[in-house]
PDB file of N, CA, C and O in Angstrom:
ATOM      1  N   MET A   1     144.065  62.220 154.008  1.00  0.00           N
ATOM      2  CA  MET A   1     144.152  63.716 154.914  1.00  0.00           C
ATOM      3  C   MET A   1     143.831  64.269 153.833  1.00  0.00           C
ATOM      4  O   MET A   1     144.186  63.848 152.732  1.00  0.00           O
ATOM      5  N   ASN A   2     142.903  65.587 154.080  1.00  0.00           N
ATOM      6  CA  ASN A   2     142.062  66.093 153.054  1.00  0.00           C
ATOM      7  C   ASN A   2     142.974  67.750 153.441  1.00  0.00           C
ATOM      8  O   ASN A   2     143.793  67.986 154.330  1.00  0.00           O
ATOM      9  N   LYS A   3     142.382  68.693 152.317  1.00  0.00           N
ATOM     10  CA  LYS A   3     143.554  70.081 152.557  1.00  0.00           C
ATOM     11  C   LYS A   3     143.231  70.429 154.078  1.00  0.00           C
ATOM     12  O   LYS A   3     144.198  70.764 154.763  1.00  0.00           O
ATOM     13  N   THR A   4     141.943  70.384 154.697  1.00  0.00           N
ATOM     14  CA  THR A   4     142.288  71.320 155.716  1.00  0.00           C
ATOM     15  C   THR A   4     143.064  70.268 157.254  1.00  0.00           C
ATOM     16  O   THR A   4     143.143  70.665 158.416  1.00  0.00           O
ATOM     17  N   GLU A   5     143.358  69.404 156.905  1.00  0.00           N
ATOM     18  CA  GLU A   5     144.096  68.843 157.610  1.00  0.00           C
ATOM     19  C   GLU A   5     145.587  68.582 157.288  1.00  0.00           C
ATOM     20  O   GLU A   5     146.431  68.101 158.044  1.00  0.00           O
ATOM     21  N   LEU A   6     145.764  69.071 155.779  1.00  0.00           N
ATOM     22  CA  LEU A   6     147.017  69.557 155.312  1.00  0.00           C
ATOM     23  C   LEU A   6     147.444  70.919 155.860  1.00  0.00           C
ATOM     24  O   LEU A   6     148.609  71.258 156.068  1.00  0.00           O
ATOM     25  N   CYS A   7     146.189  71.761 156.095  1.00  0.00           N
ATOM     26  CA  CYS A   7     146.730  73.162 156.587  1.00  0.00           C
ATOM     27  C   CYS A   7     147.181  72.972 158.241  1.00  0.00           C
ATOM     28  O   CYS A   7     148.035  73.477 158.969  1.00  0.00           O
ATOM     29  N   ALA A   8     146.398  72.229 158.353  1.00  0.00           N
ATOM     30  CA  ALA A   8     147.031  72.476 160.448  1.00  0.00           C
ATOM     31  C   ALA A   8     148.218  71.599 160.422  1.00  0.00           C
ATOM     32  O   ALA A   8     148.767  71.619 161.524  1.00  0.00           O
ATOM     33  N   LYS A   9     148.923  70.703 159.420  1.00  0.00           N
ATOM     34  CA  LYS A   9     149.908  69.978 159.745  1.00  0.00           C
ATOM     35  C   LYS A   9     151.344  71.271 159.122  1.00  0.00           C
ATOM     36  O   LYS A   9     152.478  71.488 159.550  1.00  0.00           O
ATOM     37  N   LEU A  10     150.813  71.664 158.354  1.00  0.00           N
ATOM     38  CA  LEU A  10     151.778  72.583 157.646  1.00  0.00           C
ATOM     39  C   LEU A  10     151.846  73.545 158.380  1.00  0.00           C
ATOM     40  O   LEU A  10     153.005  73.862 158.651  1.00  0.00           O
ATOM     41  N   ALA A  11     150.672  74.465 159.051  1.00  0.00           N
ATOM     42  CA  ALA A  11     150.858  75.559 160.205  1.00  0.00           C
ATOM     43  C   ALA A  11     151.884  74.850 161.609  1.00  0.00           C
ATOM     44  O   ALA A  11     152.897  75.412 162.025  1.00  0.00           O
ATOM     45  N   LYS A  12     151.511  73.950 161.990  1.00  0.00           N
ATOM     46  CA  LYS A  12     152.185  73.411 163.157  1.00  0.00           C
ATOM     47  C   LYS A  12     153.572  73.056 162.966  1.00  0.00           C
ATOM     48  O   LYS A  12     154.379  73.215 163.882  1.00  0.00           O
ATOM     49  N   GLN A  13     153.917  72.576 161.816  1.00  0.00           N
ATOM     50  CA  GLN A  13     155.321  72.344 161.346  1.00  0.00           C
ATOM     51  C   GLN A  13     155.955  73.465 161.117  1.00  0.00           C
ATOM     52  O   GLN A  13     157.146  73.497 161.429  1.00  0.00           O
ATOM     53  N   SER A  14     155.442  74.452 160.625  1.00  0.00           N
ATOM     54  CA  SER A  14     156.244  75.912 159.883  1.00  0.00           C
ATOM     55  C   SER A  14     155.495  77.169 160.639  1.00  0.00           C
ATOM     56  O   SER A  14     154.753  77.915 159.999  1.00  0.00           O
ATOM     57  N   GLY A  15     155.653  77.288 161.548  1.00  0.00           N
ATOM     58  CA  GLY A  15     154.973  77.865 162.693  1.00  0.00           C
ATOM     59  C   GLY A  15     154.148  79.006 161.821  1.00  0.00           C
ATOM     60  O   GLY A  15     154.248  80.174 162.198  1.00  0.00           O
ATOM     61  N   LEU A  16     153.420  78.730 160.786  1.00  0.00           N
ATOM     62  CA  LEU A  16     152.286  79.743 160.301  1.00  0.00           C
ATOM     63  C   LEU A  16     151.326  79.486 160.777  1.00  0.00           C
ATOM     64  O   LEU A  16     151.194  78.466 161.453  1.00  0.00           O
ATOM     65  N   THR A  17     150.249  80.447 160.536  1.00  0.00           N
ATOM     66  CA  THR A  17     148.738  80.207 161.297  1.00  0.00           C
ATOM     67  C   THR A  17     148.235  79.627 159.903  1.00  0.00           C
ATOM     68  O   THR A  17     148.580  79.635 158.721  1.00  0.00           O
ATOM     69  N   LYS A  18     147.166  79.092 160.756  1.00  0.00           N
ATOM     70  CA  LYS A  18     146.171  78.222 159.984  1.00  0.00           C
ATOM     71  C   LYS A  18     146.057  78.633 158.259  1.00  0.00           C
ATOM     72  O   LYS A  18     146.400  78.009 157.254  1.00  0.00           O
ATOM     73  N   ALA A  19     145.515  79.761 158.422  1.00  0.00           N
ATOM     74  CA  ALA A  19     145.177  81.081 157.258  1.00  0.00           C
ATOM     75  C   ALA A  19     145.917  81.385 156.508  1.00  0.00           C
ATOM     76  O   ALA A  19     145.623  81.800 155.387  1.00  0.00           O
ATOM     77  N   GLN A  20     147.328  81.218 157.055  1.00  0.00           N
ATOM     78  CA  GLN A  20     148.724  81.309 156.155  1.00  0.00           C
ATOM     79  C   GLN A  20     149.165  80.198 155.599  1.00  0.00           C
ATOM     80  O   GLN A  20     149.966  80.229 154.664  1.00  0.00           O
ATOM     81  N   ALA A  21     148.607  78.878 156.204  1.00  0.00           N
ATOM     82  CA  ALA A  21     149.108  77.656 155.596  1.00  0.00           C
ATOM     83  C   ALA A  21     147.958  77.038 154.628  1.00  0.00           C
ATOM     84  O   ALA A  21     148.117  75.951 154.073  1.00  0.00           O
ATOM     85  N   ASN A  22     146.916  77.738 154.490  1.00  0.00           N
ATOM     86  CA  ASN A  22     145.765  77.481 153.457  1.00  0.00           C
ATOM     87  C   ASN A  22     146.326  78.370 152.448  1.00  0.00           C
ATOM     88  O   ASN A  22     146.885  77.724 151.562  1.00  0.00           O
ATOM     89  N   ASP A  23     146.371  79.722 152.269  1.00  0.00           N
ATOM     90  CA  ASP A  23     147.465  80.913 151.674  1.00  0.00           C
ATOM     91  C   ASP A  23     148.447  79.919 150.624  1.00  0.00           C
ATOM     92  O   ASP A  23     148.257  79.804 149.413  1.00  0.00           O
ATOM     93  N   VAL A  24     149.505  79.261 151.394  1.00  0.00           N
ATOM     94  CA  VAL A  24     150.415  78.978 150.498  1.00  0.00           C
ATOM     95  C   VAL A  24     150.126  77.369 150.140  1.00  0.00           C
ATOM     96  O   VAL A  24     150.738  76.933 149.165  1.00  0.00           O
ATOM     97  N   ILE A  25     149.293  76.508 150.813  1.00  0.00           N
ATOM     98  CA  ILE A  25     148.686  75.631 149.792  1.00  0.00           C
ATOM     99  C   ILE A  25     147.909  75.748 148.460  1.00  0.00           C
ATOM    100  O   ILE A  25     148.091  75.100 147.429  1.00  0.00           O
ATOM    101  N   ASN A  26     147.002  76.720 148.711  1.00  0.00           N
ATOM    102  CA  ASN A  26     146.374  77.557 147.489  1.00  0.00           C
ATOM    103  C   ASN A  26     146.997  78.010 146.660  1.00  0.00           C
ATOM    104  O   ASN A  26     146.447  77.774 145.584  1.00  0.00           O
ATOM    105  N   ALA A  27     148.275  78.801 146.492  1.00  0.00           N
ATOM    106  CA  ALA A  27     149.318  79.376 146.097  1.00  0.00           C
ATOM    107  C   ALA A  27     150.108  78.291 145.090  1.00  0.00           C
ATOM    108  O   ALA A  27     150.628  78.556 144.006  1.00  0.00           O
ATOM    109  N   LEU A  28     150.048  77.025 145.749  1.00  0.00           N
ATOM    110  CA  LEU A  28     150.509  75.981 145.025  1.00  0.00           C
ATOM    111  C   LEU A  28     149.588  75.122 144.003  1.00  0.00           C
ATOM    112  O   LEU A  28     149.799  74.801 142.834  1.00  0.00           O
ATOM    113  N   PHE A  29     148.770  74.929 144.645  1.00  0.00           N
ATOM    114  CA  PHE A  29     147.715  73.781 144.337  1.00  0.00           C
ATOM    115  C   PHE A  29     146.896  74.560 143.553  1.00  0.00           C
ATOM    116  O   PHE A  29     147.328  74.487 142.402  1.00  0.00           O
ATOM    117  N   ASP A  30     146.007  75.210 143.604  1.00  0.00           N
ATOM    118  CA  ASP A  30     144.830  75.821 142.934  1.00  0.00           C
ATOM    119  C   ASP A  30     144.620  75.933 141.331  1.00  0.00           C
ATOM    120  O   ASP A  30     145.249  76.626 140.532  1.00  0.00           O
ATOM    121  N   THR A  31     143.640  75.119 141.125  1.00  0.00           N
ATOM    122  CA  THR A  31     143.577  74.870 139.345  1.00  0.00           C
ATOM    123  C   THR A  31     142.733  76.416 139.050  1.00  0.00           C
ATOM    124  O   THR A  31     142.542  76.409 137.834  1.00  0.00           O
ATOM    125  N   GLU A  32     142.310  77.366 139.471  1.00  0.00           N
ATOM    126  CA  GLU A  32     141.376  78.155 138.700  1.00  0.00           C
ATOM    127  C   GLU A  32     142.277  78.767 137.493  1.00  0.00           C
ATOM    128  O   GLU A  32     143.454  78.922 137.820  1.00  0.00           O
ATOM    129  N   PRO A  33     142.048  79.035 136.549  1.00  0.00           N
ATOM    130  CA  PRO A  33     142.732  79.725 135.652  1.00  0.00           C
ATOM    131  C   PRO A  33     143.361  81.343 136.242  1.00  0.00           C
ATOM    132  O   PRO A  33     142.700  82.141 136.907  1.00  0.00           O
ATOM    133  N   GLY A  34     144.856  81.536 135.767  1.00  0.00           N
ATOM    134  CA  GLY A  34     145.533  82.087 136.259  1.00  0.00           C
ATOM    135  C   GLY A  34     146.023  82.148 138.080  1.00  0.00           C
ATOM    136  O   GLY A  34     146.525  83.134 138.618  1.00  0.00           O
ATOM    137  N   LYS A  35     145.723  80.874 138.736  1.00  0.00           N
ATOM    138  CA  LYS A  35     145.909  81.264 140.083  1.00  0.00           C
ATOM    139  C   LYS A  35     146.393  79.502 139.927  1.00  0.00           C
ATOM    140  O   LYS A  35     145.793  78.685 139.228  1.00  0.00           O
ATOM    141  N   GLY A  36     147.597  79.222 140.761  1.00  0.00           N
ATOM    142  CA  GLY A  36     148.123  78.230 141.704  1.00  0.00           C
ATOM    143  C   GLY A  36     149.478  77.451 140.368  1.00  0.00           C
ATOM    144  O   GLY A  36     149.374  77.065 139.204  1.00  0.00           O
ATOM    145  N   ILE A  37     150.725  77.545 141.439  1.00  0.00           N
ATOM    146  CA  ILE A  37     151.879  77.883 140.599  1.00  0.00           C
ATOM    147  C   ILE A  37     152.099  76.435 139.925  1.00  0.00           C
ATOM    148  O   ILE A  37     152.789  76.392 138.906  1.00  0.00           O
ATOM    149  N   ILE A  38     151.585  75.332 140.407  1.00  0.00           N
ATOM    150  CA  ILE A  38     151.801  74.545 139.721  1.00  0.00           C
ATOM    151  C   ILE A  38     150.822  73.839 138.130  1.00  0.00           C
ATOM    152  O   ILE A  38     151.221  73.098 137.231  1.00  0.00           O
ATOM    153  N   ALA A  39     149.606  74.419 138.344  1.00  0.00           N
ATOM    154  CA  ALA A  39     148.762  74.548 137.100  1.00  0.00           C
ATOM    155  C   ALA A  39     149.134  75.117 135.806  1.00  0.00           C
ATOM    156  O   ALA A  39     149.078  74.780 134.623  1.00  0.00           O
ATOM    157  N   ALA A  40     149.787  76.739 136.935  1.00  0.00           N
ATOM    158  CA  ALA A  40     149.763  77.697 135.852  1.00  0.00           C
ATOM    159  C   ALA A  40     151.411  77.172 134.818  1.00  0.00           C
ATOM    160  O   ALA A  40     151.514  77.313 133.600  1.00  0.00           O
ATOM    161  N   GLU A  41     152.363  76.656 135.627  1.00  0.00           N
ATOM    162  CA  GLU A  41     153.925  75.916 134.716  1.00  0.00           C
ATOM    163  C   GLU A  41     153.466  74.731 133.953  1.00  0.00           C
ATOM    164  O   GLU A  41     153.997  74.485 132.870  1.00  0.00           O
ATOM    165  N   LEU A  42     152.511  73.966 134.430  1.00  0.00           N
ATOM    166  CA  LEU A  42     151.880  72.887 133.740  1.00  0.00           C
ATOM    167  C   LEU A  42     151.086  73.462 132.157  1.00  0.00           C
ATOM    168  O   LEU A  42     151.221  72.861 131.091  1.00  0.00           O
ATOM    169  N   ASP A  43     150.243  74.778 132.346  1.00  0.00           N
ATOM    170  CA  ASP A  43     149.199  75.106 130.979  1.00  0.00           C
ATOM    171  C   ASP A  43     150.857  75.909 130.194  1.00  0.00           C
ATOM    172  O   ASP A  43     151.069  75.814 128.985  1.00  0.00           O
ATOM    173  N   ALA A  44     151.376  76.295 130.701  1.00  0.00           N
ATOM    174  CA  ALA A  44     152.951  76.600 130.213  1.00  0.00           C
ATOM    175  C   ALA A  44     153.676  76.398 129.355  1.00  0.00           C
ATOM    176  O   ALA A  44     154.370  77.145 128.665  1.00  0.00           O
ATOM    177  N   GLY A  45     153.422  74.606 129.398  1.00  0.00           N
ATOM    178  CA  GLY A  45     154.069  73.457 128.862  1.00  0.00           C
ATOM    179  C   GLY A  45     155.652  73.405 129.629  1.00  0.00           C
ATOM    180  O   GLY A  45     156.728  73.145 129.090  1.00  0.00           O
ATOM    181  N   ARG A  46     155.414  73.701 130.871  1.00  0.00           N
ATOM    182  CA  ARG A  46     156.963  73.635 131.344  1.00  0.00           C
ATOM    183  C   ARG A  46     156.583  72.586 132.811  1.00  0.00           C
ATOM    184  O   ARG A  46     155.534  72.786 133.424  1.00  0.00           O
ATOM    185  N   SER A  47     157.433  71.632 133.193  1.00  0.00           N
ATOM    186  CA  SER A  47     157.305  70.684 134.334  1.00  0.00           C
ATOM    187  C   SER A  47     157.644  71.627 135.368  1.00  0.00           C
ATOM    188  O   SER A  47     158.136  72.750 135.255  1.00  0.00           O
ATOM    189  N   VAL A  48     157.178  70.763 136.755  1.00  0.00           N
ATOM    190  CA  VAL A  48     157.877  71.004 138.191  1.00  0.00           C
ATOM    191  C   VAL A  48     158.407  70.490 138.521  1.00  0.00           C
ATOM    192  O   VAL A  48     157.660  69.673 139.059  1.00  0.00           O
ATOM    193  N   THR A  49     159.747  70.076 138.782  1.00  0.00           N
ATOM    194  CA  THR A  49     160.310  69.300 139.568  1.00  0.00           C
ATOM    195  C   THR A  49     160.780  69.594 141.343  1.00  0.00           C
ATOM    196  O   THR A  49     161.246  70.627 141.825  1.00  0.00           O
ATOM    197  N   ILE A  50     160.527  68.576 141.879  1.00  0.00           N
ATOM    198  CA  ILE A  50     160.415  68.920 143.097  1.00  0.00           C
ATOM    199  C   ILE A  50     161.461  67.428 143.647  1.00  0.00           C
ATOM    200  O   ILE A  50     161.002  66.297 143.807  1.00  0.00           O
ATOM    201  N   PRO A  51     163.231  67.922 143.898  1.00  0.00           N
ATOM    202  CA  PRO A  51     163.938  66.892 144.086  1.00  0.00           C
ATOM    203  C   PRO A  51     163.981  66.124 145.534  1.00  0.00           C
ATOM    204  O   PRO A  51     164.369  66.492 146.643  1.00  0.00           O
ATOM    205  N   GLY A  52     163.582  65.260 145.193  1.00  0.00           N
ATOM    206  CA  GLY A  52     163.463  63.602 146.193  1.00  0.00           C
ATOM    207  C   GLY A  52     161.866  63.863 146.474  1.00  0.00           C
ATOM    208  O   GLY A  52     161.530  63.441 147.580  1.00  0.00           O
ATOM    209  N   PHE A  53     160.958  64.381 145.819  1.00  0.00           N
ATOM    210  CA  PHE A  53     159.711  64.576 145.876  1.00  0.00           C
ATOM    211  C   PHE A  53     159.438  63.619 144.484  1.00  0.00           C
ATOM    212  O   PHE A  53     159.331  62.410 144.279  1.00  0.00           O
ATOM    213  N   GLY A  54     159.393  64.687 143.761  1.00  0.00           N
ATOM    214  CA  GLY A  54     158.833  64.001 142.163  1.00  0.00           C
ATOM    215  C   GLY A  54     158.657  64.989 141.725  1.00  0.00           C
ATOM    216  O   GLY A  54     158.865  66.037 142.337  1.00  0.00           O
ATOM    217  N   THR A  55     158.058  64.886 140.089  1.00  0.00           N
ATOM    218  CA  THR A  55     157.904  65.894 139.136  1.00  0.00           C
ATOM    219  C   THR A  55     156.558  66.164 138.341  1.00  0.00           C
ATOM    220  O   THR A  55     156.005  65.331 137.623  1.00  0.00           O
ATOM    221  N   PHE A  56     156.278  66.982 138.491  1.00  0.00           N
ATOM    222  CA  PHE A  56     154.807  67.084 137.541  1.00  0.00           C
ATOM    223  C   PHE A  56     155.075  67.454 136.154  1.00  0.00           C
ATOM    224  O   PHE A  56     156.074  68.134 135.919  1.00  0.00           O
ATOM    225  N   ASP A  57     154.395  67.133 135.324  1.00  0.00           N
ATOM    226  CA  ASP A  57     154.254  66.749 133.716  1.00  0.00           C
ATOM    227  C   ASP A  57     153.165  67.040 133.370  1.00  0.00           C
ATOM    228  O   ASP A  57     152.132  67.169 134.028  1.00  0.00           O
ATOM    229  N   THR A  58     153.467  67.214 131.763  1.00  0.00           N
ATOM    230  CA  THR A  58     152.016  66.673 131.164  1.00  0.00           C
ATOM    231  C   THR A  58     152.417  65.541 130.276  1.00  0.00           C
ATOM    232  O   THR A  58     153.531  65.033 130.152  1.00  0.00           O
ATOM    233  N   ALA A  59     151.385  65.270 129.731  1.00  0.00           N
ATOM    234  CA  ALA A  59     151.676  64.180 128.412  1.00  0.00           C
ATOM    235  C   ALA A  59     150.534  64.263 127.412  1.00  0.00           C
ATOM    236  O   ALA A  59     149.425  64.695 127.727  1.00  0.00           O
ATOM    237  N   LYS A  60     150.822  63.867 126.290  1.00  0.00           N
ATOM    238  CA  LYS A  60     149.650  63.780 125.342  1.00  0.00           C
ATOM    239  C   LYS A  60     149.209  62.595 124.872  1.00  0.00           C
ATOM    240  O   LYS A  60     149.935  61.807 124.266  1.00  0.00           O
ATOM    241  N   ARG A  61     148.011  62.409 125.122  1.00  0.00           N
ATOM    242  CA  ARG A  61     147.218  61.691 124.634  1.00  0.00           C
ATOM    243  C   ARG A  61     146.937  61.619 123.190  1.00  0.00           C
ATOM    244  O   ARG A  61     146.645  62.674 122.627  1.00  0.00           O
ATOM    245  N   ASN A  62     146.990  60.313 122.375  1.00  0.00           N
ATOM    246  CA  ASN A  62     146.423  60.488 120.825  1.00  0.00           C
ATOM    247  C   ASN A  62     145.191  60.362 120.947  1.00  0.00           C
ATOM    248  O   ASN A  62     144.630  59.897 121.939  1.00  0.00           O
ATOM    249  N   ALA A  63     144.577  60.830 119.789  1.00  0.00           N
ATOM    250  CA  ALA A  63     143.030  60.182 119.654  1.00  0.00           C
ATOM    251  C   ALA A  63     142.988  58.673 119.226  1.00  0.00           C
ATOM    252  O   ALA A  63     143.791  57.990 118.590  1.00  0.00           O
ATOM    253  N   ARG A  64     141.580  58.345 119.885  1.00  0.00           N
ATOM    254  CA  ARG A  64     141.568  57.294 119.603  1.00  0.00           C
ATOM    255  C   ARG A  64     139.517  56.775 119.637  1.00  0.00           C
ATOM    256  O   ARG A  64     138.611  57.483 120.075  1.00  0.00           O
ATOM    257  N   GLN A  65     139.394  55.422 119.041  1.00  0.00           N
ATOM    258  CA  GLN A  65     138.386  54.975 119.372  1.00  0.00           C
ATOM    259  C   GLN A  65     137.892  54.061 120.603  1.00  0.00           C
ATOM    260  O   GLN A  65     138.608  53.448 121.395  1.00  0.00           O
ATOM    261  N   GLY A  66     136.652  54.119 120.568  1.00  0.00           N
ATOM    262  CA  GLY A  66     136.240  53.679 122.007  1.00  0.00           C
ATOM    263  C   GLY A  66     134.653  53.210 122.025  1.00  0.00           C
ATOM    264  O   GLY A  66     134.021  53.249 120.969  1.00  0.00           O
ATOM    265  N   ARG A  67     134.144  52.850 123.019  1.00  0.00           N
ATOM    266  CA  ARG A  67     132.908  52.314 122.774  1.00  0.00           C
ATOM    267  C   ARG A  67     132.191  53.046 123.674  1.00  0.00           C
ATOM    268  O   ARG A  67     132.809  53.336 124.698  1.00  0.00           O
ATOM    269  N   ASN A  68     131.371  53.324 123.611  1.00  0.00           N
ATOM    270  CA  ASN A  68     129.670  53.243 125.055  1.00  0.00           C
ATOM    271  C   ASN A  68     129.409  52.157 125.734  1.00  0.00           C
ATOM    272  O   ASN A  68     128.751  51.153 125.459  1.00  0.00           O
ATOM    273  N   PRO A  69     129.900  52.423 126.494  1.00  0.00           N
ATOM    274  CA  PRO A  69     129.399  50.623 127.043  1.00  0.00           C
ATOM    275  C   PRO A  69     127.681  50.166 127.713  1.00  0.00           C
ATOM    276  O   PRO A  69     127.176  49.166 128.222  1.00  0.00           O
ATOM    277  N   GLN A  70     127.207  51.636 127.325  1.00  0.00           N
ATOM    278  CA  GLN A  70     125.830  51.263 127.408  1.00  0.00           C
ATOM    279  C   GLN A  70     125.221  51.089 125.744  1.00  0.00           C
ATOM    280  O   GLN A  70     124.145  50.538 125.511  1.00  0.00           O
ATOM    281  N   THR A  71     125.944  51.552 124.875  1.00  0.00           N
ATOM    282  CA  THR A  71     125.204  50.666 123.510  1.00  0.00           C
ATOM    283  C   THR A  71     125.968  50.241 122.778  1.00  0.00           C
ATOM    284  O   THR A  71     125.527  50.006 121.653  1.00  0.00           O
ATOM    285  N   GLY A  72     127.412  49.947 123.032  1.00  0.00           N
ATOM    286  CA  GLY A  72     127.995  49.303 122.315  1.00  0.00           C
ATOM    287  C   GLY A  72     128.862  50.249 121.104  1.00  0.00           C
ATOM    288  O   GLY A  72     129.963  50.158 120.560  1.00  0.00           O
ATOM    289  N   GLU A  73     127.650  51.227 121.029  1.00  0.00           N
ATOM    290  CA  GLU A  73     128.616  52.307 119.799  1.00  0.00           C
ATOM    291  C   GLU A  73     129.864  52.763 119.883  1.00  0.00           C
ATOM    292  O   GLU A  73     130.292  53.325 120.891  1.00  0.00           O
ATOM    293  N   THR A  74     130.630  52.530 118.697  1.00  0.00           N
ATOM    294  CA  THR A  74     131.819  53.109 118.578  1.00  0.00           C
ATOM    295  C   THR A  74     132.077  54.722 118.267  1.00  0.00           C
ATOM    296  O   THR A  74     132.112  55.325 117.195  1.00  0.00           O
ATOM    297  N   ILE A  75     132.216  55.099 119.399  1.00  0.00           N
ATOM    298  CA  ILE A  75     133.150  56.691 119.336  1.00  0.00           C
ATOM    299  C   ILE A  75     133.967  57.080 119.525  1.00  0.00           C
ATOM    300  O   ILE A  75     134.623  56.612 120.456  1.00  0.00           O
ATOM    301  N   GLN A  76     134.541  58.347 118.664  1.00  0.00           N
ATOM    302  CA  GLN A  76     135.928  59.234 118.283  1.00  0.00           C
ATOM    303  C   GLN A  76     136.290  59.656 120.164  1.00  0.00           C
ATOM    304  O   GLN A  76     135.503  60.102 120.999  1.00  0.00           O
ATOM    305  N   ILE A  77     137.654  59.323 120.305  1.00  0.00           N
ATOM    306  CA  ILE A  77     137.811  60.121 121.893  1.00  0.00           C
ATOM    307  C   ILE A  77     139.195  61.206 121.177  1.00  0.00           C
ATOM    308  O   ILE A  77     140.286  60.714 120.888  1.00  0.00           O
ATOM    309  N   ALA A  78     138.975  62.241 121.044  1.00  0.00           N
ATOM    310  CA  ALA A  78     139.724  62.993 120.871  1.00  0.00           C
ATOM    311  C   ALA A  78     141.061  62.954 121.763  1.00  0.00           C
ATOM    312  O   ALA A  78     141.212  62.384 122.844  1.00  0.00           O
ATOM    313  N   ALA A  79     142.128  63.820 120.922  1.00  0.00           N
ATOM    314  CA  ALA A  79     143.175  64.247 121.499  1.00  0.00           C
ATOM    315  C   ALA A  79     143.299  64.856 122.534  1.00  0.00           C
ATOM    316  O   ALA A  79     142.427  65.705 122.721  1.00  0.00           O
ATOM    317  N   ARG A  80     144.548  64.692 123.793  1.00  0.00           N
ATOM    318  CA  ARG A  80     144.175  65.644 124.758  1.00  0.00           C
ATOM    319  C   ARG A  80     145.523  65.465 125.336  1.00  0.00           C
ATOM    320  O   ARG A  80     146.168  64.433 125.151  1.00  0.00           O
ATOM    321  N   THR A  81     146.000  66.575 126.113  1.00  0.00           N
ATOM    322  CA  THR A  81     146.847  66.682 127.141  1.00  0.00           C
ATOM    323  C   THR A  81     146.359  66.868 128.414  1.00  0.00           C
ATOM    324  O   THR A  81     145.619  67.783 128.775  1.00  0.00           O
ATOM    325  N   VAL A  82     146.963  65.635 129.331  1.00  0.00           N
ATOM    326  CA  VAL A  82     146.802  65.563 130.537  1.00  0.00           C
ATOM    327  C   VAL A  82     147.897  65.706 131.718  1.00  0.00           C
ATOM    328  O   VAL A  82     149.108  65.767 131.504  1.00  0.00           O
ATOM    329  N   PRO A  83     147.384  65.743 132.806  1.00  0.00           N
ATOM    330  CA  PRO A  83     148.762  66.008 133.539  1.00  0.00           C
ATOM    331  C   PRO A  83     149.403  64.624 134.420  1.00  0.00           C
ATOM    332  O   PRO A  83     148.668  63.801 134.965  1.00  0.00           O
ATOM    333  N   THR A  84     150.806  64.562 134.433  1.00  0.00           N
ATOM    334  CA  THR A  84     150.976  63.103 135.044  1.00  0.00           C
ATOM    335  C   THR A  84     152.106  63.938 136.334  1.00  0.00           C
ATOM    336  O   THR A  84     152.491  65.107 136.316  1.00  0.00           O
ATOM    337  N   PHE A  85     152.349  63.093 137.140  1.00  0.00           N
ATOM    338  CA  PHE A  85     153.219  62.668 138.298  1.00  0.00           C
ATOM    339  C   PHE A  85     154.115  61.941 138.210  1.00  0.00           C
ATOM    340  O   PHE A  85     153.615  60.885 137.823  1.00  0.00           O
ATOM    341  N   LYS A  86     155.497  61.768 138.358  1.00  0.00           N
ATOM    342  CA  LYS A  86     156.715  60.769 138.431  1.00  0.00           C
ATOM    343  C   LYS A  86     157.098  61.136 139.603  1.00  0.00           C
ATOM    344  O   LYS A  86     157.589  62.252 139.779  1.00  0.00           O
ATOM    345  N   ALA A  87     156.890  60.015 140.854  1.00  0.00           N
ATOM    346  CA  ALA A  87     157.399  60.523 142.267  1.00  0.00           C
ATOM    347  C   ALA A  87     159.152  60.135 142.041  1.00  0.00           C
ATOM    348  O   ALA A  87     159.603  59.229 141.341  1.00  0.00           O
ATOM    349  N   GLY A  88     159.705  60.849 142.637  1.00  0.00           N
ATOM    350  CA  GLY A  88     161.410  61.242 142.687  1.00  0.00           C
ATOM    351  C   GLY A  88     161.849  59.793 143.680  1.00  0.00           C
ATOM    352  O   GLY A  88     161.034  59.242 144.420  1.00  0.00           O
ATOM    353  N   LYS A  89     162.935  59.449 143.552  1.00  0.00           N
ATOM    354  CA  LYS A  89     163.555  58.839 144.405  1.00  0.00           C
ATOM    355  C   LYS A  89     163.814  58.655 145.862  1.00  0.00           C
ATOM    356  O   LYS A  89     164.300  57.682 146.439  1.00  0.00           O
ATOM    357  N   GLY A  90     163.369  59.839 146.358  1.00  0.00           N
ATOM    358  CA  GLY A  90     163.298  59.845 147.995  1.00  0.00           C
ATOM    359  C   GLY A  90     161.783  59.667 148.411  1.00  0.00           C
ATOM    360  O   GLY A  90     161.483  59.392 149.573  1.00  0.00           O
ATOM    361  N   LEU A  91     160.750  59.853 147.315  1.00  0.00           N
ATOM    362  CA  LEU A  91     159.452  59.469 147.871  1.00  0.00           C
ATOM    363  C   LEU A  91     159.247  58.024 147.451  1.00  0.00           C
ATOM    364  O   LEU A  91     158.490  57.243 148.027  1.00  0.00           O
ATOM    365  N   LYS A  92     159.858  57.796 146.588  1.00  0.00           N
ATOM    366  CA  LYS A  92     159.553  56.308 146.364  1.00  0.00           C
ATOM    367  C   LYS A  92     160.271  54.920 147.541  1.00  0.00           C
ATOM    368  O   LYS A  92     159.846  53.790 147.781  1.00  0.00           O
ATOM    369  N   ASP A  93     161.771  55.838 148.169  1.00  0.00           N
ATOM    370  CA  ASP A  93     162.437  55.267 148.695  1.00  0.00           C
ATOM    371  C   ASP A  93     161.602  55.034 150.200  1.00  0.00           C
ATOM    372  O   ASP A  93     161.578  54.015 150.890  1.00  0.00           O
ATOM    373  N   ARG A  94     160.898  56.432 150.452  1.00  0.00           N
ATOM    374  CA  ARG A  94     159.976  56.762 152.055  1.00  0.00           C
ATOM    375  C   ARG A  94     158.624  55.894 152.314  1.00  0.00           C
ATOM    376  O   ARG A  94     157.999  55.543 153.315  1.00  0.00           O
ATOM    377  N   VAL A  95     158.465  55.696 150.663  1.00  0.00           N
ATOM    378  CA  VAL A  95     157.105  55.081 150.828  1.00  0.00           C
ATOM    379  C   VAL A  95     157.275  53.277 150.668  1.00  0.00           C
ATOM    380  O   VAL A  95     156.250  52.695 151.023  1.00  0.00           O
ATOM    381  N   ARG A  96     158.188  52.533 150.284  1.00  0.00           N
ATOM    382  CA  ARG A  96     158.156  51.721 149.944  1.00  0.00           C
ATOM    383  C   ARG A  96     158.483  50.821 151.279  1.00  0.00           C
ATOM    384  O   ARG A  96     159.107  51.430 152.148  1.00  0.00           O
ATOM    385  N   VAL A  97     158.142  49.437 151.565  1.00  0.00           N
ATOM    386  CA  VAL A  97     158.302  48.732 152.584  1.00  0.00           C
ATOM    387  C   VAL A  97     159.296  47.685 152.461  1.00  0.00           C
ATOM    388  O   VAL A  97     159.526  46.937 153.412  1.00  0.00           O
TER     389      VAL A  97
END
């Protein structure tokens, strides 16, 4: 499913227009600086928990050594903060067969 299909399903289930559904999805998931509720919360160091669905959070990765696969040269990979998602019990139960 892509964003257009998601907007159409959201509009159908909620009674919103497709444009309004698109605005809702952008308000939640946009990654532009200063936009997107989830990204803004993660930037601020806070997690976003949706009960039954899951938790968006951040994790710190330590600096480490790696290898350039083309040359075999050892390189230093910098430390960084990465986004993570942990599925909640309701989502896990729904997807499991």
